[in-house]
C-alpha positions as a Markdown table, in Angstrom:
| # | Residue | x | y | z |
|---|---|---|---|---|
| 1 | Met | -9.0 | 18.5 | 57.5 |
| 2 | Asn | -7.4 | 18.7 | 61.7 |
| 3 | Tyr | -9.6 | 20.9 | 63.8 |
| 4 | Gln | -8.0 | 20.7 | 67.0 |
| 5 | Asp | -6.1 | 23.5 | 66.0 |
| 6 | Arg | -9.3 | 25.6 | 65.0 |
| 7 | Ile | -11.7 | 24.4 | 67.8 |
| 8 | Thr | -11.2 | 25.5 | 71.1 |
| 9 | Ile | -12.7 | 24.8 | 74.9 |
| 10 | Glu | -12.7 | 26.6 | 77.8 |
| 11 | Pro | -14.7 | 26.1 | 80.4 |
| 12 | Gly | -15.4 | 29.9 | 81.2 |
| 13 | Lys | -16.4 | 30.6 | 77.8 |
| 14 | Arg | -19.7 | 29.7 | 76.3 |
| 15 | Ser | -20.0 | 27.2 | 79.1 |
| 16 | Gly | -17.5 | 25.2 | 77.8 |
| 17 | Lys | -18.9 | 24.8 | 74.1 |
| 18 | Pro | -16.3 | 23.9 | 71.3 |
| 19 | Cys | -15.6 | 27.9 | 69.6 |
| 20 | Val | -13.4 | 28.4 | 66.6 |
| 21 | Arg | -10.2 | 30.0 | 67.5 |
| 22 | Gly | -10.7 | 31.0 | 71.1 |
| 23 | Met | -13.7 | 33.3 | 70.1 |
| 24 | Arg | -16.7 | 33.5 | 71.6 |
| 25 | Ile | -18.9 | 32.1 | 68.4 |
| 26 | Thr | -19.7 | 27.8 | 69.0 |
| 27 | Val | -19.2 | 25.5 | 66.2 |
| 28 | Tyr | -23.4 | 25.2 | 67.2 |
| 29 | Asp | -23.7 | 28.7 | 65.8 |
| 30 | Val | -22.0 | 28.2 | 62.7 |
| 31 | Leu | -24.3 | 24.7 | 62.1 |
| 32 | Ser | -26.8 | 26.3 | 63.5 |
| 33 | Tyr | -26.3 | 29.4 | 60.8 |
| 34 | Leu | -26.2 | 26.2 | 57.7 |
| 35 | Ala | -28.7 | 24.6 | 59.1 |
| 36 | Phe | -31.4 | 27.5 | 57.9 |
| 37 | Gly | -29.8 | 28.1 | 55.1 |
| 38 | Met | -27.2 | 30.5 | 55.7 |
| 39 | Thr | -24.8 | 30.2 | 52.3 |
| 40 | Tyr | -21.1 | 30.9 | 53.4 |
| 41 | Gln | -20.5 | 34.1 | 52.6 |
| 42 | Glu | -23.9 | 35.3 | 54.3 |
| 43 | Ile | -21.5 | 34.1 | 57.7 |
| 44 | Leu | -18.5 | 35.6 | 56.6 |
| 45 | Asp | -20.7 | 39.2 | 55.7 |
| 46 | Asp | -22.3 | 39.1 | 59.5 |
| 47 | Phe | -19.2 | 37.8 | 60.8 |
| 48 | Pro | -16.0 | 39.5 | 59.2 |
| 49 | Tyr | -13.5 | 37.9 | 61.6 |
| 50 | Leu | -14.2 | 34.1 | 60.6 |
| 51 | Thr | -13.1 | 32.3 | 57.4 |
| 52 | Gln | -14.1 | 29.9 | 54.8 |
| 53 | Glu | -11.5 | 27.4 | 56.8 |
| 54 | Asp | -13.2 | 27.8 | 59.9 |
| 55 | Ile | -16.7 | 27.0 | 58.6 |
| 56 | Leu | -15.1 | 24.0 | 57.2 |
| 57 | Thr | -13.7 | 23.2 | 60.5 |
| 58 | Cys | -16.6 | 23.3 | 62.1 |
| 59 | Leu | -18.2 | 21.2 | 59.9 |
| 60 | Ser | -15.7 | 18.6 | 59.7 |
| 61 | Tyr | -15.2 | 18.6 | 63.7 |
| 62 | Ala | -19.3 | 18.2 | 64.1 |
| 63 | Ala | -18.8 | 15.0 | 60.8 |
| 64 | Asp | -15.9 | 14.0 | 63.4 |
| 65 | Arg | -18.1 | 13.7 | 66.5 |
| 66 | Glu | -20.9 | 12.1 | 64.1 |
| 67 | Arg | -18.7 | 9.4 | 63.3 |
| 68 | Gln | -17.4 | 8.6 | 66.6 |
| 69 | Thr | -21.3 | 8.6 | 68.3 |
| 70 | Leu | -21.9 | 5.5 | 69.3 |
| 71 | Leu | -25.4 | 3.1 | 68.5 |
| 72 | Val | -26.7 | 2.0 | 72.1 |
| 73 | Gln | -29.5 | -0.8 | 71.0 |
| 74 | Ala | -32.2 | -0.7 | 73.3 |
């Protein structure tokens, strides 16, 4: 999934954290809701301006960040 069109980073918004479509909800927010057990539908009900594609884009962004993480040997 191409997340570059949906994930925005603006220095003056949410301290420069990656946000969904320029809104004030961050990728971290969405991932936290999922990690705490919220379903896609619960998130969409609580935040009607989000779409299922937004949630999937957050997951894609996180997976790509994880893939790019370097292992540093101690």
